[in-house]
N, CA, C and O of each residue as an XYZ file, in Angstrom:
608
protein
N      83.852     93.330     87.428
C      84.457     94.346     86.589
C      85.910     93.955     86.333
O      86.614     93.499     87.234
N      86.334     94.138     85.113
C      87.683     93.771     84.710
C      88.658     94.915     85.016
O      88.356     96.085     84.780
N      89.822     94.554     85.542
C      90.898     95.512     85.790
C      92.175     94.968     85.176
O      92.357     93.753     85.084
N      93.058     95.861     84.757
C      94.314     95.417     84.170
C      95.283     96.564     83.997
O      95.044     97.686     84.445
N      96.393     96.248     83.329
C      97.467     97.209     83.087
C      97.866     97.916     84.385
O      97.775     99.141     84.476
N      98.313     97.145     85.397
C      98.663     97.744     86.687
C      99.949     98.559     86.620
O     100.877     98.236     85.879
N      99.973     99.620     87.411
C     101.161    100.460     87.552
C     101.392    100.670     89.042
O     100.552    101.249     89.730
N     102.530    100.201     89.537
C     102.838    100.338     90.959
C     103.148    101.796     91.292
O     103.934    102.451     90.607
N     102.513    102.292     92.361
C     102.770    103.653     92.837
C     103.840    103.603     93.932
O     104.841    104.315     93.847
N     103.639    102.770     94.957
C     104.638    102.520     95.984
C     104.269    101.256     96.754
O     103.133    100.783     96.701
N     105.250    100.724     97.465
C     105.056     99.530     98.272
C     105.189     99.909     99.749
O     106.296    100.204    100.202
N     104.083     99.908    100.516
C     104.169    100.296    101.923
C     104.998     99.328    102.758
O     105.453     99.688    103.844
N     105.200     98.116    102.273
C     105.979     97.146    103.032
C     107.476     97.430    102.946
O     108.280     96.709    103.538
N     107.854     98.478    102.210
C     109.233     98.953    102.230
C     109.499     99.783    103.485
O     110.645     99.856    103.930
N     108.466    100.415    104.075
C     108.660    101.210    105.287
C     107.933    100.642    106.493
O     108.203    101.049    107.623
N     107.009     99.702    106.271
C     106.345     99.047    107.405
C     107.280     98.015    108.016
O     108.157     97.497    107.324
N     107.111     97.702    109.306
C     107.925     96.635    109.901
C     107.565     95.289    109.272
O     106.549     95.168    108.588
N     108.403     94.287    109.507
C     108.217     92.969    108.896
C     106.856     92.348    109.144
O     106.341     91.631    108.287
N     106.263     92.609    110.298
C     104.955     92.024    110.616
C     103.801     92.876    110.086
O     102.638     92.513    110.259
N     104.109     93.990    109.449
C     103.085     94.797    108.801
C     102.505     95.878    109.680
O     103.092     96.284    110.682
N     101.341     96.327    109.278
C     100.654     97.433    109.934
C      99.980     96.975    111.223
O      99.623     95.806    111.369
N      99.810     97.917    112.160
C      99.067     97.626    113.387
C      97.580     97.860    113.178
O      96.757     97.033    113.570
N      97.234     98.983    112.562
C      95.839     99.290    112.234
C      95.799    100.120    110.952
O      96.770    100.777    110.576
N      94.649    100.065    110.303
C      94.381    100.906    109.142
C      92.994    101.490    109.337
O      92.037    100.764    109.607
N      92.889    102.800    109.201
C      91.583    103.446    109.305
C      91.458    104.443    108.159
O      92.445    104.789    107.511
N      90.245    104.892    107.923
C      90.059    105.899    106.881
C      89.069    106.944    107.352
O      88.205    106.692    108.192
N      89.228    108.132    106.779
C      88.323    109.236    107.083
C      88.212    110.097    105.832
O      89.076    110.061    104.955
N      87.140    110.865    105.767
C      87.001    111.797    104.657
C      87.258    113.204    105.152
O      86.930    113.548    106.287
N      87.845    114.006    104.296
C      88.096    115.421    104.547
C      87.685    116.157    103.284
O      88.458    116.268    102.332
N      86.465    116.653    103.291
C      85.922    117.256    102.078
C      85.769    116.186    101.017
O      85.101    115.177    101.244
N      86.375    116.392     99.867
C      86.308    115.394     98.793
C      87.496    114.449     98.800
O      87.624    113.606     97.912
N      88.373    114.582     99.799
C      89.525    113.692     99.920
C      89.223    112.558    100.897
O      88.410    112.700    101.810
N      89.894    111.440    100.682
C      89.841    110.313    101.621
C      91.269    110.040    102.065
O      92.191    109.986    101.252
N      91.432    109.870    103.374
C      92.744    109.622    103.952
C      92.754    108.241    104.590
O      91.939    107.946    105.465
N      93.689    107.390    104.144
C      93.942    106.126    104.825
C      95.074    106.384    105.807
O      96.147    106.844    105.418
N      94.836    106.090    107.074
C      95.867    106.264    108.086
C      96.390    104.890    108.476
O      95.642    104.041    108.959
N      97.678    104.683    108.261
C      98.323    103.406    108.527
C      99.196    103.579    109.772
O     100.163    104.340    109.765
N      98.835    102.857    110.846
C      99.604    102.926    112.095
C     100.470    101.669    112.206
O     100.060    100.575    111.817
N     101.674    101.855    112.746
C     102.603    100.734    112.899
C     103.575    101.058    114.023
O     103.719    102.211    114.431
N     104.234    100.026    114.510
C     105.175    100.202    115.616
C     106.597     99.946    115.145
O     106.843     99.181    114.212
N     107.517    100.607    115.815
C     108.937    100.405    115.562
C     109.641    100.491    116.912
O     109.178    101.194    117.811
N     110.747     99.787    117.057
C     111.490     99.855    118.317
C     111.869    101.296    118.602
O     112.282    102.039    117.711
N     111.718    101.677    119.880
C     112.034    103.044    120.286
C     113.547    103.273    120.180
O     114.331    102.350    120.401
N     113.954    104.498    119.843
C     115.388    104.817    119.808
C     116.024    104.623    121.180
O     115.330    104.631    122.197
N     117.337    104.448    121.206
C     118.057    104.192    122.455
C     117.869    105.287    123.494
O     117.916    105.003    124.691
N     117.656    106.531    123.070
C     117.499    107.627    124.030
C     116.100    107.666    124.657
O     115.811    108.544    125.470
N     115.236    106.720    124.283
C     113.895    106.641    124.861
C     113.695    105.262    125.488
O     112.773    104.535    125.116
N     114.539    104.914    126.417
C     114.541    103.570    127.006
C     113.292    103.252    127.815
O     113.026    102.085    128.101
N     112.511    104.283    128.194
C     111.312    104.034    128.982
C     110.187    103.420    128.135
O     109.214    102.907    128.687
N     110.309    103.466    126.817
C     109.304    102.874    125.937
C     109.977    101.827    125.051
O     111.023    102.084    124.454
N     109.367    100.648    124.974
C     109.930     99.596    124.136
C     109.630     99.833    122.660
O     110.453     99.543    121.791
N     108.427    100.369    122.388
C     108.014    100.570    121.005
C     107.499    102.002    120.815
O     106.976    102.616    121.745
N     107.657    102.512    119.609
C     107.147    103.816    119.235
C     106.030    103.605    118.219
O     106.198    102.845    117.266
N     104.888    104.271    118.412
C     103.783    104.187    117.472
C     103.927    105.291    116.433
O     104.056    106.467    116.774
N     103.904    104.900    115.165
C     104.062    105.828    114.053
C     102.860    105.715    113.127
O     102.154    104.707    113.132
N     102.635    106.749    112.340
C     101.585    106.687    111.320
C     102.093    107.317    110.031
O     102.984    108.166    110.029
N     101.498    106.873    108.952
C     101.663    107.533    107.653
C     100.288    107.595    107.037
O      99.464    106.699    107.222
N     100.049    108.667    106.301
C      98.760    108.839    105.653
C      98.915    108.734    104.144
O      99.869    109.238    103.551
N      97.936    108.058    103.548
C      97.824    107.981    102.101
C      96.585    108.808    101.760
O      95.465    108.438    102.110
N      96.801    109.928    101.075
C      95.705    110.871    100.810
C      95.296    110.784     99.339
O      96.095    111.030     98.435
N      94.038    110.430     99.130
C      93.448    110.377     97.795
C      92.657    111.666     97.591
O      91.840    112.035     98.434
N      92.897    112.346     96.479
C      92.227    113.628     96.254
C      91.064    113.491     95.276
O      91.105    112.727     94.311
N      90.019    114.275     95.578
C      88.804    114.350     94.767
C      88.238    112.954     94.495
O      88.098    112.527     93.349
N      87.925    112.274     95.572
C      87.437    110.896     95.508
C      85.995    110.855     95.023
O      85.153    111.625     95.486
N      85.721    109.967     94.103
C      84.362    109.735     93.586
C      83.728    108.524     94.247
O      82.524    108.518     94.503
N      84.531    107.485     94.529
C      84.008    106.258     95.145
C      85.111    105.580     95.942
O      86.296    105.690     95.628
N      84.683    104.878     96.980
C      85.595    104.111     97.829
C      84.934    102.775     98.134
O      83.757    102.717     98.490
N      85.698    101.713     97.991
C      85.230    100.380     98.360
C      86.224     99.805     99.350
O      87.418     99.708     99.066
N      85.720     99.422    100.521
C      86.525     98.722    101.522
C      85.960     97.313    101.597
O      84.753     97.124    101.747
N      86.848     96.319    101.490
C      86.384     94.940    101.480
C      87.393     94.033    102.168
O      88.569     94.376    102.282
N      86.927     92.868    102.629
C      87.864     91.928    103.240
C      88.849     91.412    102.201
O      88.533     91.304    101.016
N      90.034     91.098    102.669
C      91.068     90.564    101.789
C      91.706     89.371    102.467
O      92.022     89.471    103.653
N      91.916     88.262    101.807
C      91.465     87.960    100.443
C      89.978     87.632    100.422
O      89.343     87.523    101.471
N      89.437     87.478     99.244
C      88.064     87.041     99.135
C      87.179     87.875     98.235
O      86.014     87.526     98.048
N      87.674     88.950     97.674
C      86.847     89.809     96.830
C      86.534     89.124     95.498
O      87.382     88.459     94.904
N      85.311     89.305     95.056
C      84.934     88.831     93.728
C      84.414     89.981     92.872
O      83.895     89.754     91.780
N      84.549     91.202     93.355
C      84.040     92.370     92.636
C      84.861     92.690     91.386
O      84.308     93.057     90.349
N      86.196     92.546     91.494
C      87.075     92.867     90.384
C      87.789     91.610     89.910
O      88.237     90.798     90.718
N      87.891     91.457     88.597
C      88.615     90.336     87.992
C      89.854     90.904     87.300
O      89.748     91.796     86.457
N      91.024     90.384     87.661
C      92.281     90.879     87.105
C      92.598     90.167     85.800
O      92.563     88.939     85.727
N      92.908     90.946     84.773
C      93.331     90.420     83.479
C      94.809     90.044     83.595
O      95.683     90.905     83.493
N      95.079     88.764     83.808
C      96.437     88.292     84.086
C      97.411     88.564     82.939
O      98.620     88.616     83.164
N      96.914     88.735     81.729
C      97.799     88.984     80.597
C      98.166     90.441     80.412
O      98.790     90.796     79.412
N      97.790     91.294     81.356
C      97.973     92.740     81.160
C      99.115     93.344     81.959
O      99.227     94.568     82.033
N      99.965     92.520     82.559
C     101.090     93.057     83.316
C     101.210     92.422     84.685
O     100.342     91.664     85.120
N     102.316     92.750     85.362
C     102.591     92.182     86.678
C     101.896     92.995     87.756
O     101.957     94.224     87.775
N     101.236     92.278     88.650
C     100.501     92.917     89.742
C     100.953     92.288     91.048
O     100.890     91.069     91.202
N     101.409     93.107     91.991
C     101.869     92.624     93.285
C     100.909     93.097     94.366
O     100.757     94.298     94.588
N     100.270     92.162     95.028
C      99.362     92.521     96.113
C     100.140     93.174     97.244
O     101.296     92.838     97.503
N      99.483     94.112     97.910
C     100.116     94.849     99.001
C     100.678     96.182     98.568
O     100.872     97.065     99.404
N     100.946     96.354     97.280
C     101.434     97.635     96.781
C     100.259     98.537     96.458
O      99.182     98.058     96.101
N     100.461     99.839     96.582
C      99.461    100.773     96.072
C      99.612    100.744     94.561
O     100.671    101.066     94.023
N      98.542    100.354     93.884
C      98.569    100.135     92.449
C      97.499    100.981     91.779
O      96.396    101.143     92.302
N      97.839    101.515     90.619
C      96.838    102.140     89.768
C      96.548    101.177     88.626
O      97.469    100.707     87.958
N      95.277    100.883     88.402
C      94.887    100.070     87.257
C      94.555    101.026     86.126
O      93.528    101.704     86.153
N      95.436    101.076     85.124
C      95.243    102.027     84.040
C      94.187    101.545     83.047
O      93.771    102.300     82.168
N      93.760    100.313     83.181
C      92.608     99.814     82.443
C      91.619     99.282     83.472
O      91.914     98.314     84.173
N      90.450     99.906     83.566
C      89.488     99.567     84.607
C      88.066     99.792     84.107
O      87.709    100.889     83.677
N      87.267     98.739     84.173
C      85.845     98.884     83.836
C      85.158     99.865     84.781
O      84.217    100.553     84.386
N      85.629     99.934     86.039
C      85.046    100.842     87.021
C      85.207    102.292     86.569
O      84.266    103.081     86.647
N      86.405    102.637     86.098
C      86.649    103.991     85.589
C      85.800    104.237     84.348
O      85.132    105.265     84.240
N      85.827    103.295     83.416
C      85.069    103.467     82.161
C      83.578    103.625     82.430
O      82.932    104.496     81.847
N      83.031    102.795     83.304
C      81.600    102.878     83.625
C      81.258    104.194     84.319
O      80.216    104.791     84.047
N      82.134    104.641     85.212
C      81.895    105.899     85.927
C      81.936    107.090     84.980
O      81.113    107.999     85.087
N      82.890    107.089     84.053
C      82.982    108.181     83.085
C      81.795    108.162     82.113
O      81.295    109.216     81.720
N      81.350    106.968     81.732
C      80.176    106.866     80.853
C      78.937    107.401     81.561
O      78.124    108.096     80.952
N      78.791    107.082     82.836
C      77.656    107.596     83.611
C      77.726    109.119     83.716
O      76.707    109.797     83.587
N      78.923    109.656     83.950
C      79.118    111.105     84.034
C      78.682    111.764     82.721
O      77.939    112.745     82.729
N      79.146    111.219     81.599
C      78.871    111.828     80.302
C      77.395    111.708     79.913
O      76.901    112.497     79.106
N      76.693    110.730     80.480
C      75.273    110.579     80.153
C      74.401    111.629     80.847
O      73.256    111.846     80.450
N      74.940    112.281     81.885
C      74.144    113.269     82.619
C      74.736    114.672     82.602
O      74.117    115.612     83.100
N      75.934    114.820     82.032
C      76.585    116.135     82.064
C      77.288    116.420     80.741
O      77.866    115.527     80.122
N      77.228    117.663     80.327
C      77.961    118.080     79.124
C      79.309    118.693     79.491
O      80.078    119.079     78.610
N      79.597    118.785     80.790
C      80.877    119.315     81.252
C      81.999    118.313     81.005
O      81.750    117.127     80.784
N      83.223    118.798     81.043
C      84.384    117.925     80.894
C      84.404    116.929     82.048
O      84.298    117.333     83.206
N      84.537    115.640     81.757
C      84.532    114.647     82.840
C      85.787    114.774     83.705
O      86.817    115.271     83.250
N      85.690    114.323     84.949
C      86.861    114.368     85.833
C      87.938    113.408     85.341
O      87.667    112.504     84.550
N      89.133    113.611     85.809
C      90.262    112.745     85.478
C      90.330    111.633     86.528
O      91.059    111.751     87.513
N      89.576    110.562     86.317
C      89.474    109.504     87.318
C      90.542    108.434     87.131
O      90.897    108.063     86.012
N      91.041    107.951     88.270
C      92.024    106.865     88.285
C      91.567    105.829     89.314
O      90.990    106.173     90.346
N      91.833    104.560     89.016
C      91.455    103.456     89.899
C      92.695    103.015     90.664
O      93.635    102.466     90.090
N      92.680    103.267     91.987
C      93.768    102.860     92.866
C      93.306    101.689     93.726
O      92.126    101.573     94.053
N      94.251    100.823     94.086
C      93.934     99.688     94.947
C      95.124     99.393     95.850
O      96.279     99.515     95.443
N      94.819     99.002     97.088
C      95.862     98.590     98.030
C      95.277     97.563     98.985
O      94.112     97.651     99.374
N      96.096     96.589     99.358
C      95.698     95.565    100.308
C      96.643     95.625    101.505
O      97.853     95.790    101.352
N      96.074     95.489    102.682
C      96.865     95.448    103.905
C      96.804     94.028    104.451
O      95.746     93.547    104.858
N      97.962     93.363    104.452
C      98.034     91.935    104.740
C      97.746     91.588    106.198
O      97.088     90.581    106.458
N      98.218     92.388    107.160
C      97.995     92.086    108.574
C      96.548     92.359    108.979
O      95.983     91.628    109.792
N      95.953     93.395    108.422
C      94.580     93.768    108.747
C      93.553     93.004    107.904
O      92.360     93.019    108.207
N      94.026     92.335    106.841
C      93.142     91.583    105.934
C      92.029     92.463    105.368
O      90.851     92.108    105.409
N      92.426     93.602    104.848
C      91.471     94.537    104.267
C      92.060     95.115    102.978
O      93.268     95.324    102.869
N      91.187     95.364    102.017
C      91.594     95.975    100.753
C      90.746     97.213    100.510
O      89.589     97.283    100.922
N      91.340     98.184     99.838
C      90.641     99.398     99.452
C      90.770     99.575     97.948
O      91.848     99.393     97.384
N      89.673     99.930     97.307
C      89.659    100.368     95.917
C      89.125    101.790     95.956
O      88.086    102.057     96.559
N      89.840    102.697     95.309
C      89.478    104.110     95.368
C      89.462    104.683     93.955
O      90.409    104.520     93.186
N      88.379    105.347     93.639
C      88.250    106.062     92.379
C      88.500    107.531     92.708
O      87.656    108.188     93.319
N      89.660    108.041     92.301
C      90.073    109.395     92.686
C      90.886    110.032     91.563
O      91.253    109.379     90.586
N      91.154    111.315     91.730
C      91.955    112.014     90.730
C      93.450    111.860     90.959
O      94.221    111.861     89.999
N      93.882    111.725     92.234
C      95.313    111.611     92.514
C      95.513    111.004     93.895
O      94.562    110.830     94.657
N      96.773    110.683     94.206
C      97.126    110.130     95.510
C      98.517    110.628     95.884
O      99.374    110.836     95.025
N      98.721    110.814     97.192
C     100.033    111.218     97.697
C     100.279    110.511     99.034
O      99.354    110.320     99.823
N     101.519    110.131     99.273
C     101.937    109.528    100.539
C     102.578    110.610    101.391
O     103.545    111.247    100.971
N     102.036    110.822    102.600
C     102.576    111.849    103.491
C     103.698    111.279    104.345
O     103.869    110.064    104.445
N     104.450    112.169    104.951
C     105.604    111.778    105.757
C     105.195    111.018    107.020
O     104.089    111.179    107.537
N     106.103    110.202    107.488
C     105.910    109.467    108.740
C     105.857    110.458    109.904
O     106.600    111.439    109.944
N     104.945    110.168    110.861
C     104.922    110.999    112.068
C     104.704    110.117    113.284
O     104.074    109.061    113.212
N     105.224    110.565    114.361
C     105.130    109.838    115.621
C     103.828    110.191    116.317
O     103.429    111.355    116.350
N     103.169    109.190    116.871
C     101.949    109.410    117.612
C     102.329    109.721    119.052
O     103.014    108.937    119.710
N     101.876    110.875    119.531
C     102.170    111.296    120.896
C     100.983    110.915    121.771
O      99.844    111.291    121.494
N     101.267    110.167    122.827
C     100.209    109.738    123.751
C      99.927    110.828    124.767
O     100.851    111.396    125.350
N      98.656    111.120    124.980
C      98.262    112.108    125.985
C      98.385    111.509    127.376
O      98.105    110.328    127.582
N      98.797    112.315    128.307
C      98.847    111.859    129.692
C     100.192    111.656    130.111
O     100.431    111.270    131.255
């Protein structure tokens, strides 16, 4: 499927440490999908008993229609139209031209007379985890950083 006309939403490597993420996981909450990105940062001086602090940020996609998780690099599912704009891997990107969106909307219209959903094709790659996500959703939001509290 052809993708193009990329629009950068945000670059997680602006807030991740230089070595990147520690883990990436995903879960569904109703029709939303949440990517949870965990990473470490040196503990503040007033917490000398811990060398590192574990933090997380969530990327929440709303009203998700489809999710593809695949190894990165190595995907052959999507072909990028190089003449359609600058695309930087690792950034959360919306492809404003996407065969995946067009095909999904055509399928919707073939079975429903209702107004089709407002679908957008988002993509992000995590370099340390070597994983990429493609998400067909209505919107996305980045939640605030939070500290992971260890039990015990």
